[in-house]
C-alpha positions, 0 to 999 in steps of 0.5 A, a space after each residue: 903132851 900139851 893140853 888142847 883147848 876147844 872153844 865152847 859153843 856160843 849160848 846164842 847167835 850173834 847179830 851185828 847191828 847198830 842200835 841206839 841205846 842210852 847208857 847210865 852208870 858211874 865212870 872210873 872216877 865215880 862220876 855218874 854219866 848218861 850217854 847215847 851210844 850204839 851197839 856193835 853186836 848183840 845176842 840173847 845174853 849181852 852185847 858189845 858197844 862203844 862208850 865214851 866214859 871209861 869203865 872197868 870190868 865188873 862195873 854195873 851199868 843200865 842200858 835203856 832202849 830209847 824207843 820202848 824205854 825198857 831198861 836192863 841192868 848189865 855188868 861189864 865183862 869185857 873192856 877193849 881198846 879205845 877208838 874214835 867211836 869210844 871204848 869197846 865194852 862187852 856186857 851181859 
């Protein structure tokens, strides 16, 4: 009998919102970058956003809220396809 896999419940609710954030880190080529980008989805444990610099799974980046200047170090846990808005990345 095949194994049945069930989706785990989410740890927190997702909020689909476009918020500006400043992202700093190092690209795949090891060059430092800083860019303003926008979120797609956020939750209590991370989010999904577009960036124009190529990143890899596991990369460490810093997100800054430009309104409060609060910073949070994040790890890239998902790298999606590119679009006209940039590459989709998931962070926690």
